[in-house]
C-alpha positions in Angstrom: 19.0 -34.3 0.6 16.1 -31.8 0.2 14.6 -33.8 -2.6 14.5 -36.8 -0.2 12.9 -34.6 2.4 10.3 -33.5 -0.1 9.4 -37.1 -0.9 8.9 -37.8 2.7 6.9 -34.6 3.1 4.4 -35.7 0.4 4.0 -39.2 1.8 4.0 -38.6 5.5 0.7 -38.6 7.4 1.9 -35.6 9.5 4.1 -33.1 7.7 5.3 -31.1 10.7 8.4 -33.2 11.2 9.4 -33.3 7.5 10.3 -29.7 6.8 13.9 -28.6 7.0 14.9 -28.7 10.7 14.5 -25.4 12.3 16.5 -24.9 15.5 14.3 -24.0 18.5 16.1 -21.8 21.1 15.2 -21.3 24.7 14.5 -17.5 24.7 11.7 -16.5 27.1 10.7 -12.9 27.7 8.6 -11.9 30.7 6.2 -9.1 29.6 3.9 -7.5 32.1 4.2 -10.6 34.2 3.5 -13.0 31.4 6.2 -15.5 30.2 6.4 -15.5 26.4 8.5 -18.1 24.6 10.4 -17.0 21.4 12.3 -20.0 20.2 13.0 -18.6 16.7 14.6 -15.3 17.8 17.6 -16.1 15.7 15.5 -15.9 12.5 15.2 -12.1 13.1 18.9 -11.7 12.0 19.8 -10.1 8.7 19.6 -12.9 6.1 22.5 -11.2 4.2 24.8 -11.5 7.2 23.8 -14.6 9.1 24.8 -17.8 7.3 22.4 -20.0 9.4 19.4 -17.8 8.5 20.5 -17.8 4.8 20.8 -21.6 4.8 17.3 -21.8 6.3 15.9 -19.5 3.6 17.5 -21.7 0.8 16.1 -24.9 2.3 12.6 -23.5 2.7 12.7 -22.1 -0.8 13.7 -25.5 -2.2 10.9 -27.2 -0.4 8.3 -24.6 -1.6 9.6 -24.6 -5.2 9.4 -28.4 -5.4 5.8 -28.4 -4.2 4.7 -25.5 -6.4 6.5 -26.7 -9.5 4.9 -30.1 -9.2 1.4 -28.6 -9.7 0.6 -29.5 -13.3 -1.5 -26.3 -13.9 1.2 -23.9 -12.8 2.7 -23.2 -16.2 -0.7 -22.8 -17.8 -1.6 -20.3 -15.1 1.7 -18.5 -15.5 1.2 -18.2 -19.2 -2.4 -16.9 -18.7 -1.1 -14.2 -16.3 1.7 -13.3 -18.7 -0.8 -12.9 -21.6 -3.2 -10.9 -19.4 -0.5 -8.3 -18.6 0.7 -8.0 -22.2 -1.1 -4.8 -23.1 -0.2 -1.1 -23.2 -0.8 0.9 -20.0 -0.4 4.6 -19.2 -1.0 7.2 -16.6 -2.9 10.5 -17.0 -0.7 13.1 -18.6 0.2 16.4 -16.9 2.2 19.5 -17.8 4.9 21.6 -16.2 6.1 24.7 -18.1 6.7 23.8 -21.8 6.6 20.0 -21.3 4.0 17.3 -20.9 4.7 14.1 -19.0 3.3 10.6 -18.8 4.4 7.1 -17.7 3.8 4.1 -20.0 4.4 0.4 -20.2 4.2 -1.5 -23.4 2.9 -4.6 -21.5 5.6 -6.8 -20.1 8.2 -4.3 -19.3 9.5 -4.8 -15.8 8.9 -1.1 -15.0 7.0 1.7 -16.7 8.9 4.3 -18.6 8.6 8.1 -18.2 8.1 10.1 -21.3 7.9 13.8 -22.1 7.0 16.0 -25.0 6.0 19.5 -26.2 2.3 18.9 -26.2 -0.3 16.6 -24.7 -0.6 14.9 -28.1 3.2 14.4 -28.6 4.6 12.8 -25.5 7.1 10.5 -27.2 10.6 11.3 -25.8 12.0 9.0 -23.2 12.8 10.9 -20.0 13.9 8.1 -17.8 13.8 4.3 -18.4 14.0 2.3 -15.1 14.5 -0.9 -17.1 18.0 0.3 -17.7 18.9 0.5 -14.0 19.7 -3.2 -13.7 19.6 -6.4 -15.8 17.2 -8.3 -13.5 14.9 -5.3 -12.8 15.5 -5.2 -9.1 16.5 -1.6 -9.2 13.4 0.5 -9.5 12.2 4.1 -10.0 10.8 5.0 -6.6 10.2 8.8 -7.0 10.2 11.3 -9.8 9.3 15.0 -9.5 9.3 17.7 -12.1 10.1 21.3 -11.0 7.2 23.9 -11.2 8.2 25.3 -14.6 9.4 22.0 -16.1 13.1 22.9 -16.0 14.4 20.1 -13.8 13.8 16.4 -12.9 14.5 14.7 -9.6 14.3 11.0 -9.5 14.9 8.3 -6.9 16.2 4.8 -7.2 15.4 1.9 -4.9 17.6 -1.2 -4.8 16.1 -4.7 -4.1 12.8 -3.2 -2.9 14.3 -1.2 -0.1 12.5 1.9 1.3 15.9 3.7 1.2 16.3 5.9 -1.9 19.1 7.8 -3.7 18.2 10.8 -5.7 19.7 12.4 -8.8 18.9 15.6 -10.6 18.8 16.5 -14.4 18.2 19.6 -16.3 15.4 19.1 -18.9 16.6 22.1 -21.0 20.2 21.1 -21.7 20.0 17.4 -20.4 22.8 18.1 -17.9 23.1 15.6 -15.1 23.9 17.3 -11.9 26.8 15.9 -9.9 25.2 15.6 -6.5 23.8 12.4 -5.2 21.3 12.6 -2.3 21.0 9.7 0.1 19.6 8.8 3.6 16.2 9.4 2.1 13.0 7.4 3.0 9.3 8.3 2.6 10.0 11.8 1.0 9.4 13.8 -2.1 11.0 17.1 -3.2 9.1 20.2 -2.3 10.3 22.7 -5.0 10.6 26.5 -4.5 8.6 28.4 -7.2 11.8 29.8 -8.6 13.2 26.2 -9.1 16.5 27.0 -7.3 16.1 24.0 -4.9 13.7 22.0 -2.8 12.9 20.9 0.7 13.0 17.2 1.6 13.3 14.9 4.6 16.2 12.6 5.5 17.3 10.4 8.3 20.7 11.5 9.5 22.9 8.7 10.8 20.8 6.0 9.1 22.6 4.9 6.0 20.3 2.0 5.1 23.0 -0.7 5.2 21.3 -2.6 8.0 18.2 -4.5 7.2 16.6 -4.4 10.7 17.9 -1.3 12.4 15.5 1.2 13.9 14.9 4.2 11.6 14.0 7.4 13.5 15.0 11.1 13.5 13.3 12.5 10.4 14.7 16.0 9.6 13.8 18.7 7.1 16.6 19.9 4.9 16.9 22.3 2.0 18.9 21.4 -1.1 20.1 24.0 -3.6 20.7 22.7 -7.1 24.3 22.2 -8.1 25.7 21.8 -4.6 26.8 18.7 -2.7 24.4 17.2 -0.1 26.9 18.0 2.6 26.2 21.7 1.9 22.4 21.3 2.4 20.7 23.7 4.9 19.2 22.2 8.0 15.6 23.5 8.4 13.9 21.6 11.3 14.1 18.7 13.7 12.3 18.2 17.0 14.8 16.3 19.1 12.2 15.8 21.8 10.1 13.9 19.3 12.4 11.7 17.2 9.4 9.7 16.0 7.8 12.6 14.2 7.6 12.3 10.4 7.6 15.5 8.2 6.0 16.0 4.9 7.0 19.4 3.4 5.0 21.0 0.5 5.5 24.4 -1.1 2.4 26.2 -2.3 2.2 27.2 -5.9 0.9 30.7 -5.6 3.2 32.5 -3.0 5.6 29.8 -2.0 4.4 29.0 1.5 6.2 26.1 3.1 3.5 23.8 4.6 4.8 20.9 6.7 2.6 18.0 7.8 3.9 16.6 11.1 2.8 13.0 11.9 3.3 11.0 15.0 4.3 7.7 13.4 1.5 6.5 11.0 -1.3 8.3 12.9 -3.7 9.9 10.5 -4.0 12.8 12.9 -1.3 15.4 12.3 0.0 18.9 13.1 0.9 21.6 10.6 3.9 23.8 10.6 4.1 26.8 8.1 6.6 29.4 7.0 5.6 32.4 4.8 7.7 33.5 1.8 9.2 36.3 3.9 9.4 34.4 7.2 12.7 32.9 8.6 11.3 30.2 10.9 8.6 27.6 10.8 5.7 28.2 13.2 2.7 26.1 14.2 -0.5 26.7 12.3 -2.1 23.7 14.1 -0.5 21.8 16.9 -3.5 19.9 18.3 -2.8 16.5 16.6 -6.4 15.6 17.2 -7.5 15.4 13.5 -6.2 14.9 10.0 -5.1 18.2 8.3 -4.3 17.7 4.6 -3.1 20.7 2.6 -5.0 21.3 -0.6 -3.7 24.6 -2.0 -3.2 28.3 -1.7 -4.4 31.4 -3.5 -3.4 35.0 -2.4 -2.2 33.8 1.0 -5.4 31.9 1.7 -4.7 28.2 2.6 -7.2 25.4 2.1 -7.1 22.1 4.0 -9.1 18.9 4.1 -9.8 17.8 7.7 -12.0 15.5 9.8 -11.9 17.7 12.9 -15.5 17.8 14.2 -16.4 16.1 11.0 -15.7 12.4 10.9 -16.7 12.2 7.2 -14.5 15.1 6.3 -14.8 18.7 5.3 -12.8 21.5 3.7 -11.7 24.6 5.6 -9.5 27.6 4.9 -7.5 30.3 6.8 -5.4 33.4 6.0 -2.3 32.9 8.2 -1.0 36.4 7.6 -3.8 37.8 9.8 -3.5 38.0 13.5 -6.0 35.7 15.3 -7.3 34.5 12.0 -10.0 31.9 12.3 -10.7 28.7 10.3 -13.6 29.0 7.9 -15.7 26.0 6.8 -15.7 26.0 3.0 -17.3 22.6 2.1 -19.4 21.2 5.0 -19.4 17.6 6.1 -21.8 15.3 4.1 -23.1 11.8 4.3 -20.5 10.9 1.6 -16.9 10.5 2.7 -14.5 13.2 1.6 -11.5 11.4 0.1 -9.4 14.1 -1.7 -9.5 17.6 -3.0 -7.3 19.9 -5.1 -7.4 23.5 -6.3 -7.2 23.7 -10.1 -8.0 26.7 -12.3 -9.4 28.6 -9.3 -11.9 25.8 -8.5 -12.0 23.0 -6.0 -12.2 19.4 -7.4 -13.5 17.1 -4.7 -13.6 13.3 -4.7 -16.0 11.5 -2.4 -16.8 7.9 -1.5 -20.4 6.5 -1.5 -20.3 3.0 -0.1 -16.7 2.6 -1.3 -17.3 3.9 -4.8 -16.3 7.3 -6.2 -18.3 10.5 -6.7 -16.7 13.7 -7.9 -17.9 17.3 -7.5 -16.5 20.7 -8.6 -16.9 23.8 -6.4 -15.8 27.4 -6.4 -13.2 28.2 -3.8 -15.9 29.5 -1.4 -17.4 26.0 -1.4 -20.5 26.5 -3.6 -21.0 23.3 -5.6 -21.0 24.0 -9.3 -21.6 20.5 -10.8 -21.1 16.8 -10.4 -18.7 15.0 -12.8 -20.4 12.2 -14.7 -18.5 8.9 -14.2 -18.6 5.9 -16.5 -20.0 3.6 -13.8 -19.6 2.2 -10.3 -15.9 2.3 -9.6 -12.9 4.4 -8.6 -12.0 7.8 -10.1 -8.6 9.5 -9.4 -6.6 12.4 -10.5 -8.4 15.8 -10.9 -5.2 17.6 -9.9 -3.4 20.5 -11.6 -2.3 24.0 -11.3 -4.0 27.3 -10.4 -4.1 28.5 -14.0 -5.3 25.2 -15.6 -8.7 25.1 -17.3 -8.8 21.4 -17.8 -7.8 18.3 -15.8 -7.1 14.7 -16.6 -8.6 11.9 -14.5 -8.7 8.1 -14.5 -11.4 5.6 -13.9 -11.5 1.8 -13.4 -13.6 -0.8 -11.7 -13.2 -4.6 -11.1 -14.8 -5.3 -14.5 -13.6 -2.1 -16.3 -9.9 -1.5 -17.3 -8.4 1.9 -16.6 -9.5 4.7 -18.8 -8.2 8.3 -19.0 -10.6 11.3 -19.3 -10.4 15.0 -19.7 -12.6 17.5 -17.9 -13.1 21.1 -19.0 -13.5 22.9 -15.7 -15.4 25.8 -17.3 -17.8 24.0 -19.5 -18.3 20.9 -17.3 -17.7 18.8 -20.4 -15.8 15.6 -19.9 -14.6 13.1 -22.5 -12.7 9.9 -22.6 -9.3 10.2 -24.4 -7.9 6.6 -23.9 -8.9 3.2 -22.6 -6.8 0.2 -22.0 -7.4 -2.7 -24.4 -6.9 -5.8 -22.4 -6.3 -9.2 -24.0 -9.0 -10.7 -21.8 -12.6 -11.4 -22.7 -14.5 -9.5 -20.0 -18.0 -10.1 -21.5 -18.9 -12.7 -18.9 -17.4 -10.7 -16.0 -19.7 -8.9 -13.6 -19.5 -7.2 -10.2 -22.0 -7.2 -7.4 -21.9 -5.4 -4.0 -23.3 -6.9 -0.9 -23.5 -5.7 2.7 -22.5 -8.2 5.4 -23.8 -7.9 9.0 -20.8 -8.1 11.3 -20.7 -9.1 15.0 -21.7 -5.7 16.2 -24.5 -5.2 13.7 -22.5 -2.9 11.3 -23.0 -3.4 7.6 -19.6 -4.2 5.9 -19.4 -3.8 2.1 -18.0 -6.6 0.1 -17.5 -6.5 -3.7 -17.9 -9.8 -5.6 -16.4 -10.2 -9.0 -17.5 -13.3 -10.9 -18.9 -14.8 -14.0 -22.5 -13.9 -14.8 -23.5 -17.6 -14.8 -22.1 -18.3 -11.4 -24.2 -20.9 -9.5 -24.9 -20.5 -5.8 -24.3 -24.2 -5.0 -21.7 -23.7 -2.2 -19.0 -25.0 -4.5 -17.3 -21.9 -6.0 -13.6 -21.4 -5.2 -13.4 -17.9 -3.6 -10.3 -15.7 -3.2 -11.2 -13.3 -0.4 -9.0 -10.2 0.1 -8.7 -7.7 2.8 -6.5 -5.1 4.5 -8.3 -3.4 7.4 -6.0 -0.8 8.8 -4.1 2.5 8.6 -7.1 4.5 7.2 -6.6 2.8 3.8 -9.7 2.1 1.7 -10.2 -1.0 -0.5 -11.7 0.5 -3.7 -12.9 -1.0 -7.0 -10.0 -1.2 -9.4 -9.3 -3.4 -12.4 -6.7 -6.1 -12.1 -5.8 -8.5 -15.0 -4.7 -11.1 -12.4 -8.1 -11.0 -10.7 -9.8 -11.4 -14.1 -7.7 -14.4 -14.7 -8.7 -15.8 -11.3 -12.4 -15.4 -12.4 -11.6 -17.1 -15.7 -10.3 -20.1 -13.8 -13.7 -20.5 -12.3 -13.1 -18.5 -9.2 -14.9 -15.7 -7.4 -13.0 -12.6 -6.1 -14.3 -11.1 -2.9 -12.9 -7.7 -1.9 -13.8 -6.7 1.7 -14.2 -3.2 3.1 -13.6 -4.1 6.7 -13.1 -1.8 9.7 -9.7 -0.1 10.0 -10.0 1.4 6.5 -11.4 4.7 5.4 -14.4 3.6 3.4 -16.7 5.3 5.9 -14.4 8.0 7.3 -12.7 8.5 10.6 -15.3 6.5 12.5 -14.8 3.4 10.4 -11.0 3.6 10.8 -11.0 4.1 14.5 -13.5 1.2 15.0 -10.6 -1.1 14.0 -7.6 0.2 15.8 -5.9 -0.1 19.2 -8.0 -2.2 21.6 -10.7 -2.5 18.9 -8.4 -4.3 16.4 -10.3 -7.6 16.9 -13.2 -6.0 15.1 -11.2 -6.0 11.9 -10.8 -9.8 12.1 -14.5 -10.2 13.1 -15.6 -8.3 10.0 -13.4 -10.4 7.7 -14.6 -13.7 9.3 -18.2 -12.5 9.0 -17.7 -12.0 5.3 -16.4 -15.5 5.0 -19.4 -16.9 6.9 -21.7 -14.8 4.7 -20.2 -16.5 1.6 -21.0 -19.9 3.0 -24.5 -19.0 4.3 -25.5 -17.5 1.0 -24.4 -20.3 -1.2 -21.3 -18.8 -2.8 -18.8 -21.2 -1.3 -17.9 -23.5 1.6 -14.9 -23.4 4.0 -12.8 -25.8 2.0 -13.2 -23.6 -1.1 -12.4 -20.2 0.5 -8.8 -18.9 0.1 -7.9 -15.7 2.0 -5.2 -13.2 1.0 -3.6 -10.0 2.4 -0.3 -8.3 2.5 1.5 -6.3 5.2 -1.2 -5.3 7.7 -3.3 -7.6 5.5 -0.8 -10.3 6.2 -1.6 -9.8 9.9 -5.3 -10.0 9.0 -4.8 -13.4 7.3 -2.6 -14.7 10.1 -5.0 -13.7 12.8 -8.1 -15.1 11.0 -6.5 -18.5 10.2 -5.4 -18.9 13.9 -8.8 -17.9 15.2 -10.9 -19.8 12.7 -8.8 -22.6 11.1 -12.0 -24.4 10.2 -13.3 -21.7 8.0 -10.7 -21.5 5.2 -9.3 -23.9 2.6 -6.1 -22.0 1.9 -4.3 -19.0 3.3 -1.9 -16.5 1.6 -0.3 -14.2 4.2 2.2 -11.8 2.5 4.9 -9.7 4.2 2.8 -9.8 7.3 3.2 -8.3 10.7 3.1 -11.7 12.5 5.0 -11.0 15.8 2.9 -8.3 17.5 5.1 -8.3 20.6 8.2 -7.2 18.8 7.1 -5.3 15.6 8.1 -2.0 17.2 11.7 -3.0 17.5 12.7 -3.0 13.8 13.1 -0.3 11.1 9.9 1.8 11.2 7.8 -0.6 13.2 7.6 1.9 16.1 5.5 4.1 13.9 2.7 1.5 13.8 2.0 1.8 17.6 -0.3 4.7 16.6 -2.4 2.1 14.8 -2.0 -1.0 17.0 -1.0 0.4 20.3 2.3 -0.6 21.9 3.0 -4.1 23.5 5.0 -2.2 26.1 1.8 -0.6 27.3 0.4 -2.8 30.0 -3.2 -1.9 29.0 -2.7 -2.7 25.4 -0.5 -5.8 25.9 -3.4 -8.3 26.6 -5.3 -7.1 23.5 -2.3 -7.5 21.2 -1.2 -10.8 22.7 -4.7 -12.2 22.1 -4.6 -11.8 18.3 -0.8 -11.9 17.6 -0.6 -14.6 14.8 2.7 -16.0 16.0 1.6 -16.4 19.6 -1.7 -18.0 18.8 -0.6 -21.0 16.9 -1.4 -24.1 18.9 0.2 -27.5 18.8 -1.9 -30.2 17.1 -4.4 -27.9 15.5 -5.1 -28.6 11.8 -4.4 -25.3 10.1 -5.4 -24.7 6.5 -2.9 -25.1 3.6 -0.7 -22.0 3.9 1.8 -20.3 1.6 3.6 -17.5 3.4 5.4 -15.0 1.2 8.0 -12.4 1.9 11.1 -10.7 0.5 14.6 -11.3 2.0 15.4 -7.6 2.0 12.1 -6.2 3.2 13.1 -3.3 5.4 9.6 -2.2 6.3 8.0 -5.4 7.7 11.2 -7.3 8.3 11.2 -10.9 7.0 11.8 -12.2 10.5 8.0 -11.9 11.0 7.2 -14.3 8.2 10.2 -16.6 9.0 9.2 -17.1 12.6 5.5 -17.6 11.8 6.3 -20.2 9.1 8.7 -22.0 11.3 6.2 -22.2 14.2 3.4 -23.2 11.9 5.5 -26.1 10.5 6.3 -27.1 14.1 2.7 -27.1 15.4 0.7 -28.2 12.3 -1.6 -31.1 13.3 -2.4 -32.5 9.9 -0.9 -33.1 6.5 -1.9 -29.7 5.1 1.1 -28.0 3.5 2.7 -25.1 5.4 5.2 -23.5 3.1 7.1 -20.2 2.9 8.3 -18.6 -0.4 11.0 -16.1 0.1 11.8 -13.8 -2.9 15.5 -12.8 -3.0 16.5 -9.2 -3.7 13.0 -8.1 -3.0 11.4 -5.9 -0.4 7.9 -5.1 0.8 6.5 -5.1 -2.7 7.0 -1.7 -4.2 9.2 -1.7 -7.3 9.0 -5.4 -7.8 9.8 -6.1 -11.5 7.1 -7.6 -13.7 8.7 -11.0 -14.2 9.0 -11.6 -10.4 5.5 -10.4 -9.9 4.2 -12.9 -12.5 6.2 -15.7 -11.0 4.9 -15.1 -7.5 1.3 -14.7 -8.6 1.5 -17.9 -10.6 2.8 -19.7 -7.6 0.0 -18.3 -5.4 -2.8 -19.2 -7.9 -1.3 -22.7 -8.4 -1.3 -23.2 -4.7 -5.0 -22.1 -4.5 -5.9 -24.3 -7.5 -4.5 -27.4 -5.9 -5.7 -26.8 -2.3 -9.2 -25.4 -3.1 -9.8 -28.4 -5.3 -10.3 -26.4 -8.5 -10.7 -28.5 -11.6 -12.1 -31.5 -9.7 
């Protein structure tokens, strides 16, 4: 039956009536005096429990698979992607007590393996191999944490891409597996006591993770003592008046201060609770919630923080909380560069900055005096530079769009830095180059866009472009190497990475210019980048494909509904597509700090104006679209993508394909096994190849 439908789909002049029939209900909500139709409300149900939703998923997948499998170049693309990933990769090593640790992947392993050893040159013992968790790779290592002196390991396992984790504990000295299993955990890491007797963590009581769409709230801080059942854990803190607070506990290395970041949803502005080593109760160090306060480290009861209070680009401050009426002291003042991260290592501050979305690294003494600038290999992204108070060297990583990841070692005392490893990719990068341009947006702001392409690219308005963006939640789009993007360029494409508003590329001001009632600016920036590509000869609308995931899926959905004439193909992934109901599922309520709430009568008209689902119009010719999601995504629930795809198929006014690909036993993206990632990327690139007219 479905094969017959697919034949009709290919031959019909208008495809909208040829997709699997999707029942349209008569649900209508009245929101702030506005009637809003929601005919696909039933598609919000858990696919694992609703047979009708499950049947719809199977039918849509069969249609999408038939279309994608019929593209002749798909297998060649898949093989190229497979070959491109088949090279050794590793993280920067670090030490705890007598052991060194590092993650590695031989190439095509579904998940990287954690190794340990007795020295930085001998890290060859398997500590934990996530590839043994399940045959199909859908169980993944979500968290791993080594205790301060290297005696114990805590690791978490995620099933089918879920945000819910279960933790286990092992002794590294005698290999003993502790009997306790910790559950009800989401968005948490262990905060170890210096004596390694146990750790603080957060959990959601009365949320067992068995429901896909249930609201998750009520984060609480608990303390777990090694060797005891979770039922014996000690309750530490919960504010019942604020069930939407998130808690991020950390224990300082020097004197064991408990530092807790308190966030209202996903808002970057936070408060700080602290508890000294001899204190019984947590107390507020900062309860203003008017700025970001990120703990850096502690020495002799002095606490250092990174903040953007009265400093939109960021600065470093410190305080001694043992003193009455202690005042904050500015340590590293605000600069034109954007302060991205900092750490205390070997009694020094290692500080990472952004200059027009590329990294710069400086080293300071703890009083803020700049000692030197670390020499980087080029124009890209540096990370790491973390360690302990008694370390004299740090490892760090570097990569860019045209440079694979490399690992370097910095001697903090001599300033000498050296490369110790570089990935050898099975791709010829000689013809690959990167340029950075600045696009003038609707309000006159200059938006950085990185273009990765072949050196001999011609500006004849005929290049297929894959334009990527995110634009939200204070997250920066930085230059990093991707074998898949290199393959895209080898296919004759141009990769355009946009640094639009909503991110942190230019600090707090850049982020806040793309949130709440200003969210439309994010889409305006992205559209301006597309128009720049056309105006400057790089491409034309029929050759531009746009891609984004999660908040970036919202970006793609909003841009394709606002400017369907500007794009040749659209790839919205795990997107927030129903902006009037996002806050009703799992942790969606937390995003109101970014988007505002549709229940707010002042925010409602702003949100309704760009909500992708509610701005699809009957008879409009929308670009070829491949929606992707996972059937067990418990962050952005799949109902968002289901409803958007169903409505898009219903209203599509031309014969452009509107497909949805739904990965089974997959979540929001984290922990996806390599073989599923390759399959999905091959489908996306094949879809672009066909619909952007590549090879013609």
